[in-house]
N, C-alpha and C positions, 0 to 999 in steps of 0.2 A: 722684371719689375712691372708692377701694375700701372695701368694708365691712370692719370689723374683727371677725374671728371670735372672738377672745379677749374683746373687749369685749361682744359679744353673749352669749357663754357666761356671763360674770360677771353681766350684767344679768338673765339668765334662770335663774340659779342652776344652771347645767349644769356638770358636771365637765369637765376638760380633761386631755389627755395630750400631752406633748412629749418631745423628746430633745435632748441637747446635741451640738453639733458644734464641732470646732476647725478643720476643713478649710474652705477657701473654694471648693473645687471644686464647681461647680453640679451635677455628676453625683451627688454625695453627697445633695444635697437632692432630686434627682429620684428616687433610689433610695428614700429615705424616703417620698416622695410616692406612689410606686407601691404601697406597702403599704396605703395607704388607712386607716391606723389612727391617725394622729397629727393633732392639731389645729393644732399649730405647732411650730416648731423654734427652739431657743435657740442662736444663734451666740455662743459664749463668747469674745468678742473680747478680753476682758481677758487671755487666755492665748495668743492666736494672732497670727501675723504676717498683716497684711492691708493693703490700701489702699482708697481711696475707690471705685475702679472695681470692686473685689470686692463691695462692698455692693450696688451696682446689679445686678450679675450674679446675686448670690445671691437677691435679691428677685424678679428676673425668673423664675428657675427655680421658686421657691416658688409664684408666681402661676399657673404652668401647672397646678398641682394644688390650687389654692385653699387653700394652706397659709398660716397666719400665720407671721410671723417676729418673734422677739424678739432683742435684742442686749444682751449683758452688757458694760458699759463700765468702763474704768479710772476711778479717782477723779479723775484730771486728764488732759486738760482736759475735764471731763464736759459742760460746756455745748456746746462746739464739737462733740464727738463725738455727743452726743444729737441735735443739730439736723441734722447731716449724715446721720446714720442714718435719721432720720425722713424727710428729704428723699429718700433712696434708696428708701424703701418699707417700712422697719421700722415697724410699728404698735404695738410693745410694747418698752419700754425698762427694763432691769434695771440699777440703779445699785449699784455696789459701794462699800464702805468708808464708809458714812454713820456719823457719830459723834454727831450732835446734831440738835436740831430745826432749827437753822440750815442744816445740810447738807441735810436733807430738803426744806426750803423752796427751797433753791437748785436741787435736782433737779426739783421741781415747776415752778418758774419756767422752767427750760430747755425744758421740753416744752410747757407751756401757751401759748396765743397771747397776744401783746401786745394785749390787748383789755380794756376797762374791767371787763367781767363775769368775766374769767378771771384777771387779775393776773399773767400770765406775761411772758416776755421774748422769746418766739419770734415773729419778725417775718415779713414776706412774703419769699418767695424763689422763684426759678425753678429748681426741682429736679425730679427724676424723678417724685416722688409727685404733682405737680400735672399730670402728663400734658401737658407742653408749654404749660401756661398759666402766667401770672405768679403765680398764687396770690392770696391776700388776699380771696377771695370768702367768702360765708357758709359755703359747703361746706368751704372750707379751714380756717376757724376751727373748725368743728364737728369736722373730722378731727383737729385738734390736741387739742381737748378730749376726743375719744374715745380718744386714745393711752393705752394701759394703762401706768401707772407702777408699777414694782415696786422695792422696796428690799431689799437684803441687810441682815438684822439679824445682824451678825457682829462688832460691836465692843462693848466694855464700856460705852462712853457711850451707844450706841444702845439697849442693853438697859435701862440705868438711866433713859433718857428715853422708853421705849417707848410709854407711854400718850400722852404729849404728841405724839410723832411721828405716831402712828396717828390722833390726834384732829384733825390739821391739816385733813383733808378733801382728797381727791384722791389719796391713796395707795390703789391698787387691790389690791395683792397684796404679800406679804412672803415672803422665803426665808431660813430659818435657815442660818447659816454657822458650824459648830462649829470649823473649823480656825482661822479668823481670831479667833474669840472666845477660844479657848483661848490663843492667842498674846498677845492683848491683855490678858489677866489674868495673864500670866506662867506659864502652864502649857501650853506648846506640846506638841502631840501627844496630849493627853488628850481626844480627840474623843468617846470612848465612855465616859468616866468617869461614874459615877452622878451626880456633881454637875453635869456638863455636860448630861446628859439631863434633869435637873430644870429647868435654865434653858431648854432647848429646849421642854419642855412648857409652861413659863410663857409663852414667846413665842407659841407656837401658840394656847394658850387665850386669851391676851389679844387676839390678832388676831381670833379668832372672836367674842369678846365684843363687840368694837368694830366688827364688821362688815367687817373686812378679810380677804380670802381668803388663807390660808396655803398655800404650795406646798411639797411635799416632793421632794427629790432622792433617787432610789433606784437601785440597780444591778441588782436582781432583783425579779420580781413578788412574791416572798414577803415582801419588806420593806414592801410597801404596807399590810399588815394593821395594823401598829402605828399608822400614821397614819390609816388609815380609821377605826379605833376611836376616835380623838380628834376625828373630824369633818372631816379633811382630804379634799378632793375634787379637788385639782389636783396632778399629778405630772409630774416630769421623769425619764425612764428612760434611764440609760446615757449614755455618751460615746464618740464614734467612735474616738478614739485609744486609749482604754483597752479598748474592745471588741476592736480589732485586736491590741493587745498581749497581752491575755488569751488570745485564740485562738492566736496564734503561740507563746506560752509553753507552753500546755498541749499542743498538738499537735506543736510542734517538739520538745519533750522526749520524746514517745513515739517519734517517728521517729529522734531522736538515739540513744535507747537501743537501738532495733532495729539501727541501723548499727554500734554499738560493742559489742554483746553477743556 
């Protein structure tokens, strides 16, 4: 089984840097790997079209550069998607739309092995991550226990039950989600409202106090300082689709003006 770089960073209190991708093209992963700057890549599968073959191929590309891979999953069917993703080689799983302690427990159980000491529901399977073995070895069990579990804290219920969720044991990292949170409280679009930033700070500070690593999503390096000052050491910078859109919008407008002036 491969070493989990994100797990090692968390265990040794080291910072991490990642980026989001929507594309399943392995060349995008290779391009990121060639920079030598990122610890892992988040495939935001919740927003993208993909199939099970894509998951295998994406992980193969990442392994060429010793990059970790994280997958962000839809709320349903989260158990199936988590287990197939781990089987493909994703060692870090980000669960969206958790609303309660019960939801968080379900996410943990989907990842952790069906073993008396772990309390999970993830059984033995012949999948890519076992490297042509049947699985079920002590190393297989350890790899499932080492899988990094990340929760989006983005719903009213999750914020209200935050301490109970983070006290479950086994939640390794959280990510604040202002868009979903604002919609869940009946204030869609108010991501940057002062009241929303107060809740964000509460989520991050609570996670730090309870020993769970908060991660911040940023679009520019300048945005990092706000979170660094709060004690955040894990960042996800930019998204492939939006980077492409912004470049085309800015530069396309300049050329369009030159052509029509």
